[in-house]
C-alpha positions in Angstrom: 67.3 32.9 22.6 67.1 36.6 23.1 67.8 38.0 26.5 66.1 40.9 28.2 67.7 43.8 30.1 69.0 43.3 33.6 66.3 43.4 36.3 66.3 44.7 39.8 64.4 44.7 43.1 61.6 46.8 41.8 60.7 44.3 39.1 60.9 41.4 41.5 58.6 43.3 43.9 56.1 43.9 41.1 56.1 40.3 39.9 56.1 38.4 43.3 52.3 38.9 44.0 51.5 37.8 40.4 53.5 34.7 40.8 52.0 33.9 44.2 48.5 34.4 42.8 49.1 32.1 40.0 50.5 29.3 42.2 47.6 29.6 44.6 45.1 29.6 41.8 46.7 26.4 40.5 47.2 24.5 43.7 44.5 26.1 46.0 44.4 28.1 49.2 45.2 25.0 51.2 48.7 25.2 49.7 49.1 29.0 50.4 52.1 28.5 52.7 53.9 26.1 50.4 53.2 28.3 47.4 54.6 31.3 49.3 57.8 29.4 50.1 58.1 28.3 46.5 57.8 31.9 45.4 60.5 32.9 47.8 62.8 30.2 46.5 62.2 31.4 42.9 63.0 35.0 43.9 66.2 33.9 45.5 67.1 32.0 42.4 66.4 35.1 40.3 68.8 37.1 42.6 71.5 34.6 41.9 71.0 34.0 38.2 69.6 37.1 36.6 72.6 39.4 36.9 74.6 37.0 34.7 71.8 35.5 32.7 68.7 37.8 32.6 65.6 36.1 31.2 63.7 37.4 28.2 60.4 37.0 30.1 60.9 37.5 33.8 57.4 36.6 34.8 57.4 33.4 32.9 60.8 32.5 34.3 59.6 33.1 37.9 56.3 31.2 37.5 58.1 28.2 36.0 60.8 28.2 38.6 58.3 28.7 41.5 56.2 25.7 40.2 59.3 23.6 40.1 60.2 24.6 43.6 56.7 23.8 44.7 56.9 20.3 43.2 60.3 19.8 44.9 58.8 20.8 48.2 55.8 18.6 47.9 57.9 15.6 46.9 60.2 16.2 49.8 57.4 16.5 52.3 57.8 13.8 54.8 54.2 13.8 56.0 52.5 11.1 54.0 49.0 12.4 54.1 49.8 15.9 53.1 52.1 14.5 50.3 49.2 12.4 48.9 46.9 15.4 48.9 49.4 17.7 47.2 50.4 15.0 44.7 46.8 14.8 43.8 46.9 18.6 43.1 49.9 18.1 40.9 48.1 15.4 38.9 44.9 17.4 38.7 45.5 21.1 39.3 42.7 23.5 39.8 43.7 25.4 36.7 45.7 24.0 33.8 47.7 25.4 30.9 46.1 25.6 27.5 47.6 23.1 25.1 50.8 24.4 23.5 51.0 27.5 25.7 54.4 28.9 26.6 55.6 28.6 30.2 54.1 31.3 32.4 51.4 32.2 29.8 49.1 29.5 31.0 47.1 31.3 33.6 44.6 33.3 31.6 43.8 36.4 33.7 46.0 39.5 33.3 48.6 40.7 35.9 45.9 43.2 36.9 43.5 40.4 37.7 46.2 38.6 39.6 47.1 41.5 41.8 43.5 42.3 42.7 42.6 38.7 43.2 45.5 38.1 45.6 44.5 41.2 47.4 41.0 39.9 47.8 42.1 36.4 48.7 44.2 37.8 51.6 41.1 39.7 52.7 39.1 36.4 52.9 36.0 36.7 55.2 37.1 33.7 57.2 40.0 35.7 58.5 39.7 38.3 61.2 40.3 41.9 60.0 43.7 42.2 61.7 44.8 39.0 60.1 43.5 40.1 56.7 45.5 43.3 56.8 48.7 41.7 58.1 48.6 38.8 55.6 48.0 41.2 52.6 50.7 43.6 53.6 53.1 40.6 53.7 51.9 38.7 50.5 50.9 41.6 48.3 52.9 44.6 49.5 56.0 42.6 50.6 56.3 44.5 53.9 58.4 43.0 56.6 56.9 42.0 60.0 58.6 45.0 61.5 57.1 47.4 59.0 53.6 46.0 59.5 54.1 46.2 63.3 55.0 49.9 62.9 52.0 50.7 60.7 49.7 49.3 63.4 51.8 50.3 66.5 52.0 46.6 67.6 54.8 44.3 68.8 56.4 42.4 66.0 55.6 39.1 67.8 51.9 39.9 67.6 52.0 40.6 63.9 54.0 37.4 63.2 51.4 35.4 65.1 48.6 37.0 63.1 50.3 36.1 59.8 51.0 32.5 60.9 47.4 32.0 62.0 46.1 33.5 58.8 48.1 31.1 56.7 47.0 28.2 58.8 43.3 29.3 58.4 43.6 29.5 54.7 45.2 26.1 54.6 42.3 24.7 56.7 39.9 26.2 54.1 41.6 24.5 51.2 40.1 24.4 47.8 40.3 26.8 44.9 41.3 30.4 45.0 38.0 31.9 46.1 37.2 34.4 43.4 34.9 37.1 44.9 31.6 37.8 43.2 32.8 41.2 42.2 35.4 43.8 43.1 33.2 45.4 45.7 33.3 42.2 47.9 35.8 42.5 50.7 36.2 46.2 49.8 36.6 47.6 53.3 39.6 45.5 54.3 41.1 46.0 50.8 40.9 49.8 51.3 42.4 49.4 54.8 45.4 47.5 53.4 46.0 50.1 50.6 45.8 52.9 53.2 48.4 51.0 55.4 50.7 50.8 52.3 50.3 54.5 51.8 51.1 55.2 55.4 54.3 53.1 55.4 55.4 54.4 52.0 55.0 58.0 53.1 56.7 57.5 56.5 58.8 54.4 56.5 59.5 52.4 59.7 63.2 52.9 59.6 63.4 56.3 58.1 66.1 55.2 55.7 64.9 56.1 53.2 62.5 58.6 54.6 59.9 57.4 52.0 59.5 54.2 50.1 58.8 55.3 46.5 58.5 51.7 45.2 55.8 50.9 47.8 54.0 54.1 47.1 54.0 53.3 43.4 52.6 49.8 44.1 49.9 51.2 46.3 48.9 53.7 43.6 49.0 50.9 41.0 46.6 48.7 43.0 44.3 51.7 43.8 44.1 52.4 40.1 43.2 48.8 39.3 40.5 49.0 42.0 39.3 52.3 40.6 39.0 50.8 37.2 36.9 48.0 38.7 34.7 50.3 40.8 34.6 53.7 39.1 31.5 54.8 41.0 32.7 54.1 44.5 33.6 57.5 46.2 35.9 55.9 48.8 37.9 54.1 46.2 38.2 57.4 44.3 39.0 59.2 47.5 41.8 56.9 48.5 43.3 57.0 45.0 43.2 60.9 45.1 44.7 60.9 48.6 47.6 58.7 47.4 48.2 60.9 44.3 48.2 64.1 46.3 50.5 62.6 49.0 52.9 61.2 46.4 53.0 64.6 44.7 54.9 66.1 47.7 57.6 63.5 47.4 60.2 65.6 45.5 60.0 68.3 48.1 59.8 66.1 51.2 63.6 65.5 51.4 66.4 68.0 51.3 69.5 67.3 49.1 71.2 65.8 52.1 68.3 63.4 52.6 66.9 65.3 55.6 63.1 65.3 56.1 61.4 68.5 55.2 58.0 69.1 56.9 55.0 70.4 55.0 55.3 74.0 56.1 58.9 74.2 55.0 58.6 72.5 51.6 59.2 74.2 48.3 55.8 73.6 46.7 57.2 74.4 43.2 58.9 71.0 43.5 55.6 69.2 44.0 54.7 66.9 41.1 52.0 69.0 39.4 50.8 66.2 37.2 49.9 64.2 40.3 48.4 67.3 41.9 46.1 68.0 38.9 45.0 64.4 38.7 44.3 64.2 42.5 42.4 67.5 42.7 40.4 66.6 39.6 39.4 63.3 41.1 38.3 65.0 44.3 36.3 67.6 42.4 34.6 64.9 40.3 33.8 62.7 43.3 32.6 65.0 46.0 29.3 66.3 44.6 26.6 64.0 45.9 29.0 61.6 47.6 28.6 60.5 51.2 31.5 61.8 53.3 33.7 58.7 53.9 37.0 58.7 55.7 39.2 58.4 52.6 37.4 61.0 50.5 37.5 63.5 53.5 41.2 63.0 53.8 41.6 63.5 50.1 39.7 66.8 50.4 42.2 67.9 53.1 45.1 67.0 50.9 43.5 68.9 47.9 43.2 72.0 50.0 46.9 71.8 50.9 47.7 71.2 47.2 45.8 74.2 46.0 47.4 76.6 48.5 50.6 78.5 47.6 52.0 78.1 51.1 51.1 77.4 54.7 49.9 81.0 55.4 47.4 81.0 52.5 46.0 77.5 53.3 42.3 77.4 54.0 42.8 76.1 57.6 39.2 76.8 58.6 37.9 74.4 56.0 40.6 71.9 56.9 39.5 72.1 60.6 35.9 71.6 59.6 36.8 68.6 57.5 38.7 67.0 60.4 35.8 67.6 62.6 33.5 65.7 60.2 36.2 63.0 59.9 36.3 62.5 63.6 32.5 62.0 63.6 32.6 59.6 60.6 35.2 57.4 62.2 33.5 57.4 65.6 36.3 59.4 67.2 38.2 56.2 67.4 41.4 57.4 65.6 43.6 59.5 67.8 45.9 60.4 64.8 42.9 62.1 63.1 42.4 64.1 66.3 46.0 65.1 66.4 45.8 66.3 62.8 42.6 68.3 63.8 44.6 69.9 66.6 47.3 71.0 64.1 44.6 72.8 62.1 43.0 74.1 65.3 46.3 75.8 66.1 46.3 77.7 62.8 42.7 78.8 63.3 42.3 79.4 67.0 45.8 79.8 68.2 48.5 77.8 69.9 47.0 78.1 73.4 43.7 76.3 72.7 45.6 73.7 70.7 48.0 72.9 73.6 45.0 72.4 75.8 43.5 70.0 73.3 46.8 68.2 73.1 46.7 67.7 76.9 43.2 66.2 76.6 44.3 63.9 73.8 47.4 62.7 75.7 45.3 61.8 78.8 43.1 59.6 76.5 46.0 58.2 74.5 49.3 58.4 76.4 52.3 57.7 74.2 50.6 58.6 70.9 53.2 59.0 68.1 54.0 62.5 66.9 52.1 64.1 69.8 55.2 65.5 71.5 56.5 66.7 68.1 53.4 68.7 67.6 53.6 70.0 71.2 57.2 71.0 70.8 56.4 73.0 67.6 53.5 74.8 69.3 55.6 75.6 72.5 58.4 76.9 70.3 56.1 79.3 68.6 54.9 80.5 72.0 58.5 81.2 73.0 58.4 78.6 75.8 61.9 77.4 74.9 62.7 75.1 77.8 59.4 73.2 77.5 59.7 73.0 73.8 63.3 71.6 74.1 62.0 68.9 76.5 59.2 68.0 74.1 61.6 67.8 71.2 63.9 65.4 73.2 60.9 63.2 74.1 59.7 63.2 70.5 63.2 62.3 69.1 63.5 59.4 71.7 60.1 58.1 70.8 60.3 57.8 67.1 61.8 54.8 65.3 62.0 56.7 62.0 65.6 57.8 61.6 64.9 60.7 59.2 62.3 62.1 61.6 64.6 61.6 64.5 67.3 63.6 62.7 64.8 66.3 61.9 63.7 66.6 65.5 67.3 66.7 66.8 68.1 69.4 64.3 65.1 71.5 65.5 66.3 70.9 69.1 69.8 72.1 68.4 68.6 75.2 66.6 66.3 76.0 69.5 68.9 75.5 72.2 71.6 77.4 70.3 69.3 80.1 69.0 70.5 79.6 65.4 67.1 79.7 63.8 
């Protein structure tokens, strides 16, 4: 039997959602928790066995192993009633292999179908929006509880409880994997989840690494699948464009020593120009006649940055206007959008008015992440060294992102020593 090449974490991460989707389709949403455990068992087995004995078909190997683990778990279940129900699923699964099919090739839909279907399953309408997002980030994106908590600025215990309740609710629903009528169903939470993946990929919880390229690639992959299914939806196109333009900055976002490089200090010649061209073209093709949705508006901002040679030549007036519209569209409920608008305001109207706006924002949202970092930068530009240093210290203490913390401490040292 031929053997394939050695495989790593990135491949396991890509395959895990497909394997989970196939088990859930076979045994039903009532078995979501057991299926997820079986997939984890299979991934652990792959970690142990693949380095010495890599399979020729990793997906088939994982599906087969996960099913065996599922069967083992069901048979070992001490609760008689649950065991009887699950044995019935084993005897008469919801989907079955075609006669003579190879292991792992018995599911029918493509990996693309599986990924989107699992995404939509986790966004089941019976689940509350926070539970939809948390469960999807865990099952599809593979984020840890800590990462999900960071994305939403919540305690880890809260996120863990949401995931547990979501699994329990799916188990209560039982039955077949609920295939949505079309890709547009459950679109809003699906977009929320993809945006959360983009946020965590661009600015990781730990900061080591500063950005998660694998997660960014998976988010773009899923957004492309969604775009193929819904080519006329402006928000889907906007989110994909935003992802592409954000990812394009990746090569310039870290210095050779791994330090974080902010947008205004980045060498834009290192931006991935293929991603820039694709993202800008998508924006230009989508904007005419489209309603101004949150993701398309953010993509427009990113496109303006991408088209500028540097910070000084950026069309900040247009960016300020776009953030103003974005605040209205989102009902002024997102303080991070307001913070970004204030950054643009500083470029257009000066640091003084922007500092006043920051004070107003802080009164409404005390403890907002990045607020002190923005304040420190504006105070430094005004020559208010002592106040800027204090703000840098507060910002460094507040962030959990190690790369950002190191960047803020470096700015503080430079300010205090006058070495800039």
